[in-house]
C-alpha positions, 0 to 999 in steps of 0.5 A, spaced: 509 489 467 506 495 464 510 501 466 506 505 472 502 510 469 496 513 472 491 514 467 488 521 468 481 521 469 479 526 464 482 521 459 478 516 461 471 519 461 472 523 456 473 530 459 478 536 460 483 534 466 481 540 469 473 537 469 476 530 471 479 534 477 473 538 479 469 535 485 463 539 488 466 546 490 468 548 497 465 550 503 459 555 502 461 555 495 468 559 495 475 557 491 480 554 494 484 561 494 478 564 497 478 559 503 487 560 504 488 554 501 493 553 496 491 552 488 489 545 487 492 540 482 489 536 478 487 529 480 491 527 474 497 530 477 497 528 484 495 521 482 502 522 478 506 525 484 503 519 488 505 514 483 512 517 483 514 516 489 511 510 490 515 507 484 522 510 487 520 507 494 518 500 491 524 499 486 529 501 492 525 496 496 525 491 490 533 492 491 532 491 498 528 485 498 533 482 492 539 483 497 535 480 502 534 474 497 542 473 496 544 473 502 537 468 505 534 466 500 528 461 502 532 459 508 530 458 515 532 465 517 528 467 511 522 464 514 524 467 522 525 474 518 519 474 514 515 472 521 518 477 526 517 483 521 509 480 520 509 480 528 513 487 528 508 491 524 502 490 528 504 497 531 505 500 524 498 497 522 494 498 527 496 505 528 498 507 522 496 510 515 489 506 515 487 508 521 489 515 520 486 515 513 479 513 517 480 519 523 485 523 522 485 526 515 478 526 514 477 531 519 484 535 518 482 537 510 475 538 512 478 544 518 483 546 512 477 547 507 473 550 512 479 556 512 481 554 519 488 553 519 490 555 525 485 550 529 487 545 523 494 546 526 492 545 533 488 538 531 494 535 528 499 536 533 494 534 539 493 527 534 500 528 534 501 528 542 496 523 543 499 518 537 506 519 541 504 516 547 500 510 544 506 508 539 511 508 545 506 504 549 505 499 544 512 498 542 514 497 549 508 492 550 511 488 544 518 488 546 515 485 553 511 480 549 515 478 544 515 471 546 507 470 545 507 474 539 513 470 535 508 464 538 502 466 535 505 468 528 509 462 527 506 456 532 509 451 526 516 453 527 521 449 531 523 451 539 530 454 536 526 458 531 521 461 535 527 463 539 530 466 533 524 469 531 523 471 539 529 476 538 528 479 531 522 482 534 525 484 540 528 489 535 523 490 529 517 492 534 520 499 536 521 500 529 514 500 527 512 505 532 517 511 528 513 508 522 507 510 525 509 517 527 512 517 520 504 515 518 502 522 521 507 526 517 504 522 510 497 524 513 498 532 514 503 532 507 497 529 503 492 533 506 496 539 504 497 536 497 504 535 498 504 526 495 511 526 493 516 526 499 511 522 503 511 516 498 518 517 497 521 517 504 520 510 505 527 510 501 532 511 507 527 505 510 529 500 504 537 504 503 539 503 510 537 495 510 541 495 504 547 498 506 547 494 513 546 487 509 552 490 504 556 492 511 556 486 514 554 480 509 559 483 503 564 486 507 565 484 514 563 477 512 557 476 517 553 470 516 547 466 519 542 469 525 547 475 526 546 478 520 539 477 521 540 481 527 544 487 523 538 487 518 533 488 523 538 493 527 539 497 519 531 497 518 530 501 525 536 506 523 532 506 517 525 508 520 528 513 524 532 516 518 524 516 515 521 520 520 527 526 520 525 526 512 518 528 513 518 532 520 521 538 517 516 539 511 511 537 516 513 543 521 513 548 516 506 547 514 503 546 522 508 553 523 511 548 528 511 542 531 511 541 539 506 536 540 499 537 544 495 532 549 489 536 548 483 530 549 478 536 549 479 539 542 472 537 539 476 535 533 480 530 537 473 528 540 471 527 533 476 524 530 477 519 537 468 517 536 471 514 529 477 510 532 474 504 534 471 503 529 478 505 525 481 500 529 476 494 529 477 494 522 484 495 522 485 489 527 481 485 523 485 486 518 491 485 521 488 478 525 487 476 517 495 477 516 497 474 522 493 468 521 496 467 514 502 467 517 501 463 522 497 458 517 503 457 513 508 457 519 506 449 518 508 448 511 515 447 512 523 450 511 521 456 506 514 456 505 514 463 510 519 465 505 516 464 499 509 467 501 513 473 504 516 474 496 511 473 493 507 479 497 513 483 496 511 482 488 504 483 489 505 489 494 509 494 487 503 494 483 498 494 488 501 500 493 501 504 486 494 502 484 490 501 490 494 505 496 497 510 492 490 512 488 486 512 495 491 516 498 490 522 492 482 520 493 481 521 501 483 528 502 479 530 495 473 526 497 473 529 504 472 536 501 467 534 497 463 533 503 464 540 505 458 540 500 451 542 503 446 540 498 446 533 498 444 531 491 451 535 488 455 532 494 453 525 492 454 527 484 461 530 485 463 523 490 460 519 485 464 522 479 471 522 482 470 515 485 469 513 477 475 516 476 479 513 480 476 506 479 478 508 471 484 509 473 485 503 477 482 499 471 487 501 466 492 499 470 490 492 474 487 489 468 495 488 464 499 487 470 493 481 472 495 479 465 503 480 467 502 476 473 498 470 470 502 469 464 510 472 465 510 471 473 516 466 471 519 472 468 517 478 474 520 473 479 527 472 475 528 479 474 526 482 481 529 476 486 533 471 482 540 472 485 545 468 489 541 463 494 534 465 490 535 460 484 531 458 479 528 452 484 526 459 489 523 462 482 518 456 481 517 455 488 514 463 488 511 463 481 504 459 482 504 464 488 504 470 484 500 467 479 494 467 484 495 474 487 495 477 480 487 475 481 487 479 487 489 486 484 483 489 481 478 487 487 483 489 492 485 496 489 477 497 488 476 496 495 482 500 497 479 506 494 471 504 496 473 504 503 476 511 502 469 513 500 466 511 506 471 514 511 470 521 507 462 520 509 464 518 515 463 511 516 469 507 519 464 501 521 461 499 515 468 497 513 470 494 519 465 490 519 466 487 511 473 486 513 471 481 519 467 478 513 473 478 509 477 474 515 472 469 516 471 467 509 479 467 507 481 464 514 476 458 512 477 457 505 485 458 506 484 452 511 480 448 506 485 449 500 492 448 504 490 441 505 491 440 497 495 446 495 500 448 500 501 455 500 497 456 494 491 455 498 492 461 503 493 465 498 487 463 494 483 464 500 486 471 500 484 473 493 477 470 494 475 474 500 478 480 497 473 480 492 467 479 497 470 485 501 470 489 494 463 487 492 460 488 498 463 495 499 461 497 491 454 495 493 454 499 500 457 505 496 453 505 491 447 505 496 449 511 499 451 516 493 447 513 488 453 510 484 459 508 482 461 512 476 462 506 472 461 508 466 467 512 465 470 505 464 473 503 457 472 495 458 473 494 450 479 499 450 482 496 456 482 489 453 486 492 447 491 495 451 492 488 455 492 483 449 497 488 445 502 490 451 502 482 454 501 480 447 508 483 446 512 479 451 509 472 450 510 473 443 518 475 444 519 470 450 516 464 445 522 467 440 527 467 444 532 461 445 530 458 452 537 459 455 535 467 454 528 468 456 531 464 464 536 469 466 534 476 468 537 479 461 531 475 458 526 477 463 528 484 462 527 484 454 520 480 454 518 485 460 521 491 457 517 489 451 510 489 455 512 495 458 514 499 451 507 496 447 504 499 453 507 505 453 505 506 445 498 503 446 495 506 452 495 513 449 493 511 442 487 508 445 485 515 449 486 512 456 492 516 459 494 523 456 502 524 459 500 532 457 494 532 462 499 529 468 504 536 468 498 540 469 497 544 475 489 545 474 
């Protein structure tokens, strides 16, 4: 995989870093300092901070998955864990970062851009109070409804496997309530341009699970379902640690941390008006994930585990390219909408959107090639250990290859959704999410009959592209353009050929016995990364120096 470097917009747009970071002026044309705001870092530096935080958390997350794979492989218990965590994540997916990105962050960022820090803090604490109530109620409901939730996501399991899934769900559901509160902390810190800590904090969640597995599995000798339950309790403890890392910083930024229940606050009402559409959009996406897990549960032992491991590999670059880029763009786009002149607002949004899409393209295209041509090496390096053997690697490889085709479409879709949220439009993403679910489910049902789990993945890939293209058409009509002239297609193609070609050539030169080992895979992928790091600046696709500039 190419190194996880975010190229600044400047390098791709042919402008200086300062120009690339510049959007429309803040409200009333005031500078950030005049509005009482901190000096804004460049877009490139903000992307670098998000990238760094996500890289750290994802690398530790991959270590967590490697340890999990060591103990559970693609066994029935691995299926149980994959299904239980999917069911348990309902609360987080409905009330977490995605919903807050549509409702909380744009309102909070605009209040701060207007220089009304006290009103912004009051709104944030009111949102926290309401979120506490909602997360607690959803967690309690999830514990009570665990048997039905397990049946919903894993109807293809045997009665014994369903019972095991229910026990794990009852532990996991309250955990996700804590992760929802962490998402609120992430929203506050992002709006203040504090990007590294909120995206590095999940290290605590992964580290707690690694420690729990090693302590209970390697040292205490636990096996089977007791070890699976120990993993779930470790995840609960890790969620508490993650929240504890974020709350002190949020407290300093807000001047206190006393939750309120002020539903009459005008800003709360504004966010609440956007909430139904945001929940509908997140709910539809959640249904899509649950349907995929349900369909895979009918495909035999190890199918859910293989599906989950492939998603883990896919989510490493996706978190950086899609989630990370969207996180940086959202508060800046929300500030751009404070511009009263519609033409200037649209020009600023188009320029910022194009810069984000250009950064995404530089990394997704080479990474897609790695997934498709060097997927086996990627899985061997990241997951092959213990009971996760070469046969498990061969089972996951085609799924990873297919997921590579989704990277550019899904990453671009995340940023386009962010643009819609910044414009105050939460209903369009919700409607297009419904189209995505219909396409994904229909294709999955059709393709899985011949292609097994691969058919489910391909259905999701095609549906993601349908959603991204529909969003691009809608946003382009709204703001007049997507800034696609900033993308250097020829240079990206050359970068892909040089970086991935280096890895393919080294694999051909190595003895087969060495190339099939984690050490051989590391050499091959390091060759890709090294070639990428040399070729990208040579082609003018990023400048490391610009990442270090504050403005």
